[in-house]
N, C-alpha and C positions, 0 to 999 in steps of 0.2 A: 545608832550613835556613831558619829563620824570621828575618826582620829585624823586630825588635820596635820599636814606636814609643815605648816607654818602657823605659829601661835597667834599672829595678828590677823588671821583670815577673817574678814568681815562676815558676821552672821546675818544672812539675808535668805528670804524664802527662795526655794529652788526655781520657782516660776519667774522670779525677777532677775535671775542671774542670766547674763547674756554672754559673758566671756569667762572661760574657766581655765584652771590649771589642774594638773594631775593630783588626785588625792585618793585615799583608800579608806573604805569603811570597815566595820568589824567583821563583815563577811568576805573581805578581800576583794570587793568590787572596785574596780578602777574608775575614778572620776577625774574631772578637770578643775583646776583652781583658776581664779581670775587671772587674766593675762597681765594686768598691771602689777600683781604680786610677783608673777614670774619675771616681769620686766625689772622690778626693783631688785630681785635676786641677781639678774644678769648684770645690772649696773654695778652692784656690789662686787661681782666677780671681775668686771672690767676695771673697777678702781684698784682692786687687788693686783690685777695684772699690770696696771699702768703705774703703780706706786702710790696712788692716792694723792699726789701733789696738786696744788692749784694750777700749776703751769700746764697741767695735762688736760685742762678742761676742754680745749678745742679739739685735742686729739680724741678725747673720749667721745665727744659729740659725733665726730666722724666715724668712730668705731661703732657707736650706737646706730648710726644711719646704715652702716654696712651690715650690721648684725641683724637689723630688724627683719628683712626678708628671709634671711637664713634661719632666724628664730622660728618662724612659722613652719618652715619645712622641717626643722628639727623636731618641733612639737608633733607634727603629723607622723613622722617616722617613728617617734617614740611611742605614740599611741599604738602603732602597729605592733611593735615588738613586745610591748607590755601585754597586749591582747592575745599574743600567741600562747601565753601561759594557760589560758582557759578558752574553750570554744563554746561554752554554753552559758547563757544569761550573764554575759559580761558586757557592761555598757554604762550609760550615764543617764541622768535625769533629762538632759537635753542634748541635742547633737553637738559634737565638737565643732569648733570654728577656727578658721585661720583668716586673719584680717591684716591687710596692709593698706594704708590710705593712699589715695592718689587723686589726680584731678578728675578722673572718671572712674567710678566704681563699677566693677563687673561682679555680679553675683555668680556663685557656682553651687550647683546641687549635685552631690555625688553620693553613691550608696556605700559609705564607709562601713556601715553595718548592714547586715543582710536582712534583718527583721526587727520587730519590736516585740516585747514581752506583753502578751495580751492577757496574762493571768493576773488575778487579783485586781481587776479593774474596778474602780469605784465611780461614783457620780461626780467626784471632784475633777474638774477639767485640768488635770495635770498631764504633761507630756509623757507618753509611755517610754519605758526603758528600752533603749536600743541594744540588741544582742547580736551575737554571731558576727564577729569582726570579719570584714572582707578585705583581703589584701589588695585585690585589684582595684577596689574603689579608692583606696588611699593612693595607689599609683596614678590613677586618673586625676585625682586632685593635685598631686605633685606635678603632673604634666601641665596643668593649667598654670600653676605657680611658675614653672620654668618658662612657659611660653610668654607669660606677661613680663617676666624679668628680661627675657631676650628682646622683646619688642620695646621695652622702656629704654633700652640702650641702643636701639637700632635707629637709623636715620628717619624712619617713618614717623616716629614720635618726637625725636629730638629736634627735627626741623621745625615743628610747630610748637615746641616747648610745652608739651603736655606729658603727663604720666598716667598710667593705668594703675589703679588699685584693685584689690579683690576682697571679697567677703565670701568665704567658702563654708557651706553648711552641709551637714549630713542628712540626707533624706531618709536614711535607715530603710530604704526600699518600701516605704509606707506612705500612702497618699496623705493621711492626716498629718503625719510628721512633716512631710514635704510642704504642705500648705502652711503649717506653722512657720517653717523656715522661710517660705516666700513672704509671709506677712512680716517677718523680721526684716527681710531685705527691703520691703517697701516702707518701713517705718523707722529707718535709720535716723538718728539724731546726731548732733554735733558731738565730736569733731568729724564723724564719718558722714559722707554724703550719701544720698539715695543712689541706688544702683541705676546705671544707664542701660545696661543689658544683662541678661542672665544666660549662662552656659549650663545647659542641662534640660531635663534630667535624662537618666539612662533608660528608665522604664517608660513605655508608652502610656501606661495607665497614669503614672505620676505626671508625665508631660501634658497629658490632656487636662488634668485637673489644674495644674499650674498655669497652663496656657490660658484657661478661662479667666484666671485671676489677673494675669499680666496684661491680657487684652484690654481690660478696663482702662488702663493707662497707656495702652499701646507701647509697652516696654518690649523691645525685641527679645525674643527667646530663641536661642540656637541650641538644638539638641545634637548630641554626638552619638546617640545610640537608639533613639526612639524611632521605630520604623512603621508604626501603625498607619494604615492608608488614610484613615479619617483625618489625620493631622495635615494632610495635603489639601484639605478643603479650606480654601482661604476665606470663604464666606463665614465660616465658623471660627477659624483660628488665623486671623489676618496677621498677627504679630509672631507667629511661630515659623521657624525655619529649621533646617537641619543640613548637616554636611554629609549626609548619606542618602542612598536611595530608599524609597519606601518598600513595603512588603510586596507590593504588586510585582516588582521586578525580581525579588528573591524567590517568590513562589513560582514565577514563570521560569526562572533558571532551574529550580528544582524539578519542575515538570519536564523541562527540556532534557535534563540529565536522565530522568527515569525513562523517558521515551527513547532516548539514544540507546540505552541498554535493554530496552523492552521489559522493564520491570513494571508490570501492570497490576500487581496485587500487593498493596503496601498498607502499612499501618501508620497512624499519626498519634503522636504524644505531644500534648501541649499543656500549658498552665491556664488556669482560670484568670480572666482579666481581659482588658481591652486588647492587649497585644496578642495573647494566645488565641482568643476568639476570632479576632480579625485575620490573623495568619491562617487559622484553620479554615475559615470561610473562603478566603482567597485561594488557598491551595486546593480545596475540594472542588471549587468551580473550575480552576485551570485544569486540574487532573481529569475531571469529567469530560471536558472538551477534547482532551487528547486521548481518550479511551483508557484512562487509568482509573482503577477502582480503589476505593479506600475500604479496606477490610474492617477496620475498627478505628474509632476516634476516642482516645482516652484523654480526659481532662483532669489534671492534678490541681489541688488547691494552690493558690498563688503563694501562700505563706507556708513555710516548712514547720511553723509552730501551730498550724491548724490542727485541731483535734482529730480530723479525719485523714490526716496526711498518711499515717501508717497503713490504714485500710486501703486507701487509694493506691498507694505504691504497691501493696500486696496484690490488689486486683489487677492492676496494670501489668505487673510481672506475670501473673497467672494467665492473663489474656494473651500476652506475647508467647508464653511457653506453649499454650494450647493451640497456637496457630503456626505450626511449623512451615506451612507453605508461604507465610509472610516472612520473607527473608530480608526485606528492606523496610526500615522504619524511619519516618521523617519526624524529627523532634524539634519542637519550638520551646522546650522546657528550659529551666535555668540549670546552671552547672550543679548546684546542690541537689536538685531533683534527680539529675542523672546519676549522681553518686549513689543515692539511696536506691534508685531503680536498678542499677547494675548489681549492687550487692544483693538485693532481694531476688533478682533473677538468678544469680549464682546459687543462693541458698535453696531456692525451689528446685533447681536442677539437681543439686546434690541430694536433696531429700527424695527426689524421684528416682535416684539411683542411675541417672543418666550421665554420660560423659559431658565434660564442659564444652565439647565441640557443639553439642546440641543447642547451647544458648547463644552461639555466635550469630550475629546478624550484621547486616550492613546498615549503619546509622548515618542518615543524611542530617547533618547538624546545621541548624540555623545560626545566624550571627550571634545569637544570645549565648552560645557556648562553643561555637566552632573553634575558637582560638584559646579556649580554656582547657588546657591539658589536665587540670585537676579534676575535671568532670568524671574521669574514670575511677576516682577514688584509689583504693589499694589494689585494684585489679589490673592485670596486664592487658595489653592490646590483643594478645593471643586469646584471651578469654572473652573479651567483649566483641571481637570481630573487627571489621573494617569501619573506618569513620571518614566520610567525605563531608567536608564543611564548606560553608559559604561565608567568607569574611569580607569586611570592607577593605577598600584599597589601602595599601600601606604607603608610608612616606619615609623620609630620612629620619632615623631616630638618633643620630649622632649627638644632637644637642641634649636630648633627654638622658641618654646613656651617660654622657659626660656629667650631667647634673647628679645622677645617682652615684657615679664614681666619686664625685666631690663629697657627697654625703657619707659614703663609706670610708673615705680617707680622713674624715674629720675636718675638712676645710670649712664646711658650712655649719658644723656643730660648735659647741662651746664647752669649756671645762670650768669647774669651780667647786667650791665647797658647800654650795647650797644643798640643803637637805632634800629638795625636790629632785635634783639631779642624782644625788646619791641613792635615794629610794627608787628612782626610775631605773638606774643601773642595777639595783638590787633585784627588782622585779624581773628584769631580763636575764640577769646573771644567775640568780638562784645560787645553787651550790656548785656551779660549774667553774667559777673562778675566772670569768672573762675580764679582760682589761677594758678600759674605756674604748680604745681603738678597735678591739675585737667586737665589742658590742655594736659599734657603729657599722663595722664591716658586715656583721651578720645581718643587721637590719637592711642594709642596702642590697645584700645578696637575695634576701627574701623578696624584696620589691622587684628585683630584676626577673626573678622566676615568675612573677605574676604580672609582668608587663605584657599587654596586648597591643601589638604594634598598630593594628588597624584603628583601635579606639584612640590611642595616643595621637595618631595622625588626624583623626576627626576632631579631637579637642583643639589641636594646634590650628586646624583650619578655622574653627569657630572663633578662637581668640584673634587670629590674624584678620578675619573678616571684620570684627568689631573695631579693632585697632585702626585699620585702614579706612573704615567708614568715618570714625572720629577724626582721623587725620584729614580726610577730604573736606570735612566741615570746617575744621580749624585753619585750613589754609586761606580761607577767605574772611575770617573774622576772629575776634578775640574769644577764647573759650575758657579761660581760667576762672573767671568770676562765677560764683554760684548761680545756677539756673540759666547760664548763657546758652547751653545746648540741652534741648529737651529730648527725652528718649524717642519720641516719635520721629524726630529729625534724624536720629541715628538709624531708625528703622527704614526711613525713606532712602537714606544713603546706601543702606545694605541692599535694597532692591535695585537701585539705579546703577551702582558702580561695580565694576569688576575688582577683584583683589588678587594678589599674587602671593605665592608661597613657594620658596625654593625654585624660583624662575618659571613657575607654572602659573597660568592664569585660570581663575575660577569665577563662576558667577551662579547665583541662585536662579533657578528657572521660575516659570510663572506659578508653580505650585510650592515654591519655597524650598525646593530640594536641590542638592548637587548630586547628579547621577553619574558617579564615577565608575559604576559597575562593581563587580565582585572578583575576588581571588578565590579560586577553587583549591582547597587544601586537602591533601590526603595524609592522614595520620600514619606515622611509622615509628618503629621503636629503634633506638640506637644501641640496643643490647644491654643497656644498664638501667632498664626500667624507666627511661626517660622518653618522652614523646617528642618527635620532630614533626613539625607542620610543613609539609612539602607542598609548595604551590605548583600544581600540575596543569593549571589552565587559568584563563581569565574569561569572565563573562561580560559581554557588552550589552547594555540595556537597549541601545538604540536599534539593534538588529536581532536581538534575542539569539545570540550565537556565542560559541566558545572559540577562542583563538587557536588553541593547540589541538589540532585534529588527532594527534596521537593519544590525547586524553580519551577519545572515544573507543580506544582499543587497549586500555590498560589490562594487563593479564590478571591483576588482582581483582578486577571487577567483572571480567568477561565470564568467569565460571559461575557467577552468582545468578541463580534463577529464582525469581519471585513472581509466581503466577498461580492463580487459583486453579486453572486447568492446564493440562499439557497443550502445547502448541498443536494446532491442526495443521497437518502437512498439506502440501499442495494436492489438490484433488478432494479436499474436505472443506466444509465450512462450519462456522460456529452456530450452534443452535442453543439459545438461551431459554431456560425454563422461566415461566411467568413468575414474577416476584423475586427472582434471583438477581445478583449482580451481573452486569453484562460481561464481566471477566470470568464468571463461572459458567461454563457451557460444556456441551458434549460435541464431539466432532462427528459430523454426518457426511457421508460420501455424496458427492454431486451426482445427480441423475444423468442419464444419457443426454448428450448434446449440451452439457454444461460443464464448466471446469473452474478451478481456482489455480492460479499460478504463483501464489505466495502463501506464506504461513498466516494462520489466524485471520482469514478473510471472513467477513460477515455474510457475504452472499456469493453464490456461484455466478460466474459470468457466462453469458450465452454465446455459443458458437454461431457463426453466420450460417443459417440453415441452407443457403444456396450453394455454398462452397465448402463448408466444414462440418465435421461431426466429431464426437468424442464418446468413448464408452463411459460407463458409470465409474466414478472415482478418478476421473482423468485430471491431469495437471496442465493439459494443453489441448488445443484443437488439432485435429488431423484433417488435412485437406482431403476432400472427397475424391476418390479415384474416378477418373473419366473413363467410362466403359463404352465400348461399341463393338460390333462384330468384327473383330480385328483379323488382319491377314495372318497373324501368328496363332490364332486360335486353332486348336486341333480339329474341331468340327469344320471350321472354315476351310482348312487345308484339304480335308477330305472332299468337301463339296466343290472346291475349286478344281481339285484333281478330276472329278467327274465332269465338270464343265469343260475343262481343257480337253479331256478325252473325247467328249461329245463333239467339240469343235473339230478335232482332228479327224474323227470318223466322218463328220459331215464333209470335210474337205476331200477325204479319200473317196467317199461315195460319189461326190460331185465329179471328181476326176475320172472315176470308173464309168459313170454314166455318160460323161462327155466323150470318153474314148469309144464307148459302144453305143453311141447315140442312134445308129442306124439299125440296131438289132431289134428283133421283135419284142424282146423283154423290156427294153428301155422304152420302146414306143408304147408297149402295153402298160408301163408304169406312168404314162402320161406324157412322155417326151419332154417338151419345154416346161410343162407344169411341174414335173419332178424337180427340175432345176430351181424353179421358183420356190417350191417347198423346201428344198435344201437351203436356199438362201434365207428363207424365213426362220428355219431352225438355227442357222448360224447367228442371226440377230437375237433369237430367243436365248441361246446360250450366252451370248454377250450380255444381255440384260440381267441374267442370273448373276454374272460376276459383279454387277453394280450393287448387289445387296451386301457385299463384303467391303470392309474398310470404313474409315471415318466418314460419315456422310457429309455431303455438301448440298447446298440448295439445288445446284444443277443436277447432281446425282439423284437426289430425291425425285425431281421432276422427270428425269429421263428413264429411270429403271422401269417404272410401271407402264409408261407410254410405249417404250420400246417393246416390252413384252406383249402388251395388249395388241398393238398393230401387227407385230411379227407373227404372233400365234393366230390372230384372226386371218392373216394372209394364208397361213399354212392350212387352217381348217377350211377356208374357202376353197382352196385347191382340192382338198379331199372331198368336199361337197360336190364340186364339179365332176370329179372322177366317179363319184357314186351315182350321180344323176345320169352320166353317160351309160353306165352299166345297165341301169334300170331301163333307159330308153332303148337299149339294144335288145334286151331280153324279156322285159316284163310288160310291154305294151303291145296292143294289136297294131295292124298296119295303119289304120286310119288315125289312131292316136299318135303313133310314131311320126306320121307325116306332119301333123300339126305341131307336135312338140319339137320336131327337128328344126322347124322354122324359128321357134321361140328360143331354142337352145343356143346361147352365145356365151361360151365359157369365160372369156376374158371380161365381158361386160358384167357377168354375174360376180366374178371375183372383184371387179372394181367397185360394184355397188356394195357388196358386203364389206369391203375394206373402207369405203367412204363413210358408211354409217359408224364404224368404229372410230374412224378419224375425227368425225364430228363430235362424238362423245368425248374423246380425249382432249380435243381443242377446248370444248366448253369447260371441261375439268380444269385444264391449265389456266384458263382465263378467269373463271369465277371462284375456284377454290383449289388453287394449285398446291400440290404437296410441298412441304417445307421441312427444313431441319429444326428439330427441337431438342431441348435438354430436359429430360425427366429427372426431377429431384427425388432421389431415394434416400433412405435413412443413412446409409454410409457411402453411397456412390452417386455419381451423376451419369445417367444413361443418355448417351447421344444417339438419337435415332431419327428416322424420317417419319413425319406425320403425314398421313395421306391427304390431308386437307379436307376432303369430303369423302366420307365413307360411302355415301350414296353413289357418288360418281364411280368410286372404286368398285362397288357392287354391280353397277350397271355395266361397266366394262367387262368384268368377269362373267356376268350373267349373259351378256351378248355372245361371248365365246361359247358359253355353255349351251345356248340355244342352237348355235350352228353345229356344235358337236352332237347335240341330241338329234338334230335332223339327219346328220351323217350317220349316226348310229341306227336310226330307224330305216333309212334307205339301204344301208349296208346289210342290215338284218334281213330285209326282204330279198336281197340279191345273194344270200349266202349259198344257194344251190346252183349257181351259174357254173359254166365250164371251168375246168381246173385252171387253165391258163388265164382265164378272165377273172378268176375268183379272188380278187383283192377284197371282196366284201367281208370275208371272214376276218382278215387282218384289220380292216377299217373298223369293223365291229369291235374287235378286241381293244384296239388302240383308243377308240372313243369311250369305250366302257372304262378303260383304265383312267382316262382323263377325267371322266365324270366322277368316278369313285374318289380319285385323288382330291379333287376340288371340293367334293362334298365333305370329305374328312378335314380338309383344310379350314373350312368355315368355322366349326366349333373350336378347333385347336387355335386358330388365329384370334378368335374373340376372347378366349379364356387365358391365353398365354400372354404373359408380360415379362419384360426383362430383356436380357442380352440376346436371346436366340429367337426372337420373333422374326427377324429377317431370314433366319435359316429355315424356318417353317415354310415360308413362301418359296424360298430357293429350292427346297427339296421337292415341292410340288411341281415347280417349273421343270426341274430336271427329270422327274418321273414322266411328265407329259412329253417332253422332248424325246426321251429315250423310248417311250412307248411308240411314238410315230416313227422314229428312226428304225426301231427293231421290227415293227410290224409292216412298214411300207417299203423299206429299202433293203434290209438285210436279206429277205427271201430272194429278191431280184439279184442281189450280189451273189448269193449262193448259186443261182442258176447260171449267171454269167461266168462265174469262176469255176464252178465244179460240175455243172450240168449243161455243158455247151451244146449237147445234142438236142436239148429242149429249146434252145434259143435259135430255131430255124423256122422258116415259113411253112415248110411241110408239116412240122410238128404242130404248129398252131392250127393249120387247116385240118389236120387229122382230128385234133381235139374238138374243133368247131363242128366238123362233120359228125363225129360221134354224138355230140350234144344235140345236133339238129335231127339226127335220125331217131332220137327218142321223143320227138315232138310230132304232132299232127300237122303242124304248119309246114308250108312249103319252105324248102331250103334252097338257097341259091349257092351254087358252088362255082368258083372260078378256078380256072387252071392257068397256070403260067408256063410259058415255053422256056422261061429262064429260071434258073435256080435263085436268082437275086430278086426276091420279092420284098416290097416295102409295104408293111402291114400297119394298119392304124387301130386295130382293136386294142384294148377291150372296149373303148368308147365308140361303139358302132351304133349309128342312129337307128338302124333297123336291120332285120334279118332277111327281108324279102330280097328276091333277086335284084330288084331295082336298087335297094339300099346297098347291096354288095357291089353294085356297079360303081357307086360313088365311094364306097368305103375301102374296097380292095384294089390296089394298083399294082401293076406289073411294070417294072422298069420305069416308074414314075409316070405311067400312063394309065388312065382308067381302063379296066378290063371289061369285056362284053359279058353280059349275063349269060350264064349257061344253064340249060335245062337238063335235068338228069336223063341219061340215056335209058333206052328200054331195058338194057341189061341191068343197069343200076337199079331201075325201078323194080325189075323182076327179082333182083337179089334182095332188095329191101323188103319186098312182099314175102319172099321165101324166109327171110330172117324173122319177119314178124310172125 
């Protein structure tokens, strides 16, 4: 049973009532009475204020015209303040309405109530009751009223002599209610005209439903807050436009923010419905492409009156609480949902006995609640954590703020004795004793607190776009007659023409959107439990970037870590278990020769195997050290010292032999052949030095060839000396005569050397040694490759054959006279040479690495020193310390003693001069005829001497 505030209120069914005024039922539910009754009351007040005389009729008419737009605003603001008395199940049988006629009617859909009462529903098709008054919805509606009033007085419309009217309805955040309101807009009867365009709605789900209905008549619809991506599909919603970007850009901005701070483990909270599902899908897709994992996806019922809302809120808070690693949560929920969620999260934290710090999170707020500071409820920012929000671009709010100031000062309200006003004031005033001016001021203050600058600007953009589209049509033709301009013509003008607002030009793109970007806000507290929205950066949709680079390094955000697993340090890579999120992994060290140089890398990078290496768990590659048998190596220094010493000794022996070249010892050592041997040893020592240092192609070719030829020359000379000894002492006279003719020392040496030279030339031509770099695990070994190991073996084998021949020949002549007995030294030196090279072969084959050249160098030095010590040092000893043995008489005595032990005839020559030039030990024969050619006195051949009878008698007696 209703208690009406006006006794003559017409009794009509609620379903037929289209315009209401405020009334109250027996349960205290606030309703609206018909506007014409309110108008009659206002006119009575105006008559009382004007004196009621007939002469004031014209004045009253003007006053009524001026009061009409203010009346609607006053009614809307009064609805707000009355609704503040109760927040639960306060509403009307049909959405409230504010209507002002004009040449072109613009419909408005605003969520003045947050929900509808779904309880006690019947099969009777009655409108549901709107509940939960929403202050911000009323402020949006007033923003449209103000924008239309401003444009009606602007040159844009006055020049074409048209005005805009409006018909504002409450969608109650409900699709069914919004469709009923849209149907009401389309079926307007006189005196109100059908709508030319519609501004709204705020919710994407409602806008989708309304757009399908308006598209039938191609009535342009411009939304100020619906961001679902599907609405950009012009094949499905050709008449829909919006003054904001779609959710593709918002989710991209969110993902860019998360990537910037490396928050890879996040949760998502959204509401059920087209907007929430679309935003969740777009965000998950964008996040996956950027390597961000969604730990949980929590979907809350769209309506807070849903029976499952409490359990959903409780489960959502429990999920957040049980995932402490998820420190960043992206929310596409509504402000009311966030209020309940924050409170439930706090209650669960307290019940668990944890500190309130454990419930703190970083909340990434979507445009649905980023600018609504009331979303925190009664909690402080210290309790809920940081809030980073994405809001639409803001404009100049001076006009709207001025409008609210006039409402608060009473300039746009009215005073009278009407019971409606008195009861209205009573509802707001209660027992507080407010005056009329205080009531109006309080109402305006509440509206200011719930003003969202970004949405107000979007509404002003929508109204300006419609106004300027109408003006562009009316400049070329008459528009005031009914039906002169069809809605589809306005839609065409909206698509084709730019429009301006506050000296800035705007235009809808091909998808019907105006992509102005986003303001990034960071919530902060002013110390009085009030929230300040600080714009810390701007996001540009055309290049997916933030303008303020310092925003990337905010200290409030840098310390926040939201990861499933700790970051893998350089040197480790992420290993994800099968079936797990890619963000949940274990860190595994890179193996050898692989590395990672950044955190959280998915794969190890490979080092260049030719020039780099790395140990296990390395963060970078290490250049491989270039190794070779360096001059600075200690072993090399020792070997070089022995080489240098050998060269010095060779020079000293050469000088000594050259100085004593006419002495029997030097001649017995071979005379000129000894100098050739010393020269070959000098070259051999030189070739040993070439095994040290960084190899070059020339060095690789020269060192083996120099050694092979030089040592072949040396061994060839030794072979000739050995053959001379054998010819002198081991063959009979007939054989000696034949061999003496064949024996040509220098020809033999030349032939031996020529064969080795041919081998080396073929080696250099067909498979020349070359420098190569051997790739080892951690180093690069630069060494000489022999080119052909067969040729290398042939060269060494040839020398070994000559040495073996020398060894055999010298072994046979080991019992020759003492002064001639070089055979023992030759035997020892050749034996040393053969043993050294026999040991060299397995060592050389099995050894790899840096000291392979040193192995051959050691063998060369052993061979050189063996010949130097065995062939020349004994002669030097005699020359320097045993000078008495370095005479012709000493040599003849030794020869005579040896010949007296044999049965062969011995030829003895005597010299009348003490200066004898002797050519042993290489004596072709022992017979007197051989001595005639072999022994000279004063450089002249001596005559053969026959032993005297006394000598023969002495020999016999000695025998």
